N, C-alpha and C positions, 0 to 999 in steps of 0.2 A: 919393549924399550925402542926397538928398531922402528915399529909402526908409529910410536909416539913422536920420533924426531921426523920420520917422513911427513907426518900430518903436519906439525909445526914449520917445516919448510914450503909446504904447500900453501898454508896460511899466509906466509910471509909475501909469497910471489902473488898470491890473489891481492893483497893489500897493496903491494906495489903497482900491479896493472893497474887497479883501479883509481889509486892515486895520479898514474901516468896519464890515464884517459880524462881525469878530471881537470889536468894542466892544458890539455889539448882543447879541451871544450870550453875553456876559459875565454871570455870576450876580451879583445884585445883592440879595442876602438876608441879613440878618444873623443872626448865629448863635444869637439870643435867640429868633427867631422860631417855629421848630419848637417847643422846649421849652415856649415859652408856650402855642400851640396845644394841645398835650398836656395842660397843666395846666387849661385851659380845659374840654376835653373831660372830664378826669376828675372835675371839679367839677360839670359838668353831669348826670354819670351818678350821682354821689353826691347830688344834691339830688332826683333822680328827675324823672318828667314833670311838666308844668306843670298845675296844678289846672283842671278844666274850670270856665270863667266864662261867665255868660250874655252874650249878644251886646250887650244893653243896657249892660253895664258899660263898653264900650269909649266912648273919647272923642267920636268921630264918629257915634255913634248918634244917630239922628233919628227918634223913632217916629211922628210925624205923616208924614213922608215916606215911612217904611215902610208905613204904612197906605193911603196914597195909591197908592203902587207895587204894593201887594199886588192891588188891582182891576184895574190896568192890565195886569199880567201874564196874569191871567185872562180878559182882555177883558170884564170885566162891571162894571156900575155898582152901586156899594154906597153907602148912606147911611153917611156917615163916623162919625156918632154911634152908630147902630146897630151897625157893624162894630167900633168900639171896645168896645161892650158884649159883643159876640159872643166877643171874646178875654178879657174880664175873667171870673175865675173867683171863686167866692165865698172860697176859701180865701185869696186875694190881698186882698180886702176885709177880711177878718178880720184877717189880718196887719198891713195897714196901720193899722186901728183899735187892735190892740195896741201898735204903736210909737208912735201918739200918747199913748196912757195912760202908757207908760213915761217919756214926758217931760214928764208933769203935766197933760195935757188930759183934764179928767173927763168931757166928752162929745165924743168924738171925730166928727169929720164928713169922711168920705172924698171924698163927692160923686161916687160911681161906683155904677154898677148892674151888677148880676151877670148872667150869661147863663143862669140856671138855667131860666126858662120858654122860652127860645130852644132850648134842649137837647131839651126836651119836645117843643116844636113841630118842630123839625128831624127827629126821631125819627119822628113820625107823617108828616110829608111823604115821609121816605124809604120808608117802609112803602108809602105809597100810590102813589108813582111807579114803585117797583120792582116791585109786583105787577101795575101796568097794564103794564110792559114785559115781565116775564116769561111773562104771559098772553097777550099779542099775538104774541110770537114763539116760545113754545113752547105752542100749544094743547092737544096731545096729552098733556101730562104732567099728571097728577092733581094734586089740591089739596095732599095732603102732599108731593109733590115739589116743587111751586112754593114752598110755605113753606121747604123745605130749602134752596132755592137762594136764596131771599131772606134767609133767615139767615145763609147764607155771605156774601152781599154786604155785608150789615149787621153782621158780626162785628166785634168790636173790633179785633182785628189788621188786618183789611182797611182799614177806616176810618182806623186809626190811620197805616198806611203810605201811603194818598190824601192825607191830612191834611199828614203831614211832607214829601211831596213838592211840594205845592203851596205850601210855605214858611211854615207856621204856627208851626213850633217856636218860632222867635225872637220872634214876635208875642205870644205867648200871657202873659197876667199871672196867675200863679198862685204860691201859696207854695210849691210843690215845684220843686226843679230837680236834675236834668234832668226834664222832664215825662215822665209816663207814657203807655203807650198809651191809657188810658182817658180822659185829660185830652185827648190828641190827637184819638181819636174824638169825644168829647163837643164839642170845639171845631168839627169838620166839621159835624156836625149843626146846630149854631148858625147856621154861615154859610148853610147852606141855608135855614134860617128867615129869615135876614137878606136873602137873595136874593128869597125869596118876597114879603117885605114891601116890597122896594124896586123890584124890575123885573117881579114879577108870575109867575104861575105857569108861564107857557110857557118863560120863562127858567131858572125853576128847576128845571123837569122835564128841560130840554136839559142843565143843569149836572149833574144826577143820572146822566142817560145818559152823558154824556162821560166822566165821571170814577168812577162806580161801576159803572153796568151793563156798561161795557165791560171789566171785570176778569173777564167769562167768556169772553174770548177766549183760544182754544187751550187751554181747561179742560175735562178729563174730567168730564162730568156724574156718572158713577159713583162718582169720588172725593168728589163733593159730596153727593149724594144715594146713600146705601148702603141699598138694601132689606134689611130682615131678613125672614128666612125665605121666600126668592123663590118656592118652589114654592107656598106656601100664599098667598101674595099673587096669584100668577098664578091660582090656583083661585078665589078670591073675585072677582077682577076678571072672569074669564070668566062666572061664574055671576051676576054683578050686571048684566051686560050681554047676558044671553041668549047667549051664543056656544057654548055646550056644554060638555061635560066634557073635562078635558085627559086625555090618555094618554101618558105616557113609554114609548118603544120603544127597544131595544137595536138600533142600526143595525150595529155593528161592534165588534169587540174584539181585542186580540192580546197576546201575552205572559202568558196566565193562570197563576195560582199562581207568578208571579217578581216580583222587586222592580221590574222594568220594565213592569208590566200598564197597560195603556190600554184605556179603554172609551170608546166614541163613542154618545151617547144622544140621539134626538130627541124632541121634545114635539109632539104632535099635537092638534088641538082641531077636532072635526067633519071628520075625515079630511084635515085641512089641517095642514101642518108649520108650526109657529111658531117653532122655533128649535131649534139644535144645542149640544152642549156635549161636552168631552172632561174625563176624569178618571182618577185612579190605580184608583179603584174606582166602583161604579156610583152610589152615593149623591153622590158629588162630581160625576160626569158629569150627573146629573139637576139637581144645583143649578145648576150653570154653563149648562145647557140652559134653564132657568128664566130665568136672567138673560139670556141671550141673547134669549129671546122677549119679555121686557119692554121689552129695547132697542128691538127691532123695532117693537114696538106702540106705544111712547111716543116713538119717533124721538130717541133719545139715544145713537145709535152715535158712534164715535169719527170715523167717515169721514162724518158727517153734514153737510149743506150749512151753511157758515158763517153766522152772523148777520151781516145788512145793517144795521148801526147807524145808517147814516144814512137808512133809510127808517124808523126807529123814531121818529115824530115824536110829539108829544104828542097831536095832533089822532087819528092812526092808533091810539093807545093806548088812547084814550078812546072 
C-alpha cells in the first residue's frame, strides 16, 4: 500500500513537470512581429547607410575631457592651451569667422589661434630627430640613403596613419570632414612641437622614436631606398673610397639559348668578391650582383640584425 501511494505521487509530479515545461516552450510571439521586422529592414535598406557625422555632434561629447585624456593615453604631459592650438587649423577659424559674418557680426572674433607655426616647428623637429636616429643606427648608409629613409618616415601617408592611431582624428578642428591625410600629418607635427615646448627635447625625441622611427621595424630598406643604376653607383663609391676598380665575372650559367636561361655573375673589387646575382641574361645578373654588393657594403640586407630601439636614446643619438 505504501509503495502504491509513493508511485502515485511520483507519477503526479512527473506529469506536473512535463506540463510546466510544455508551457515554457510555448510560442508567445504575435503574428504581426515578423512582418514588422521585415518592413523595418526594407525601410532601412531604402534609406541607405547613415551619413558620416563628426564625433563632436554626439550629445555626450566633452572636448575638454577628450583633450585631457589624449595626453594620459600617451603618458605625456601637454600644456592644455597649446594642445588645443595644435588641433586647431586655419580653415576652422576662417569657417567660424564666416559663420559670425552671416549672422551680422561685422568684426568676428573667434578667440582661437591656429597651428600654422607649430606645424613648421614640428617638421623641423622631426627632421632633426630622425636624422640623428638614422645616422646613429645605420652609420654605413650614405647620405642619400639616410635622406630617403627619413623622407619615408616623414611621408604624409605614414604620419597620417600614426596620427590616426593615437586618436587625433576626432579632436581635430578643421573645416573639412572627414579630415584628409594631409591634415592628420600636419596635426602630428604640431603635437611634436607642443611636446617640445611643454616637456623638453628629451621627451619629444623619445616620442618621435617610439611612434615614428619604430615604423622601420620589419621593413625592407631596399623598398624604401631604391638605388638607380646600381652598377654605376657601386663604381663611383669604390673609386671615391679608393677601393679599386670593380670587375663583373661570370661564375656560371645554364640553359643557354632557351627561355629558361640563367646566369650567375659575381662582382669583384681588388680580387675580393663583393656580391653575386642571378638573372635571365648577363645584364640583369650584373645589376642584381651590384645590388647585392651595395647591400653588403651598407649593411642593408634583409637578414641584418634588428634595430634595438630601446638603446636609441637621445643622448646616444647626439
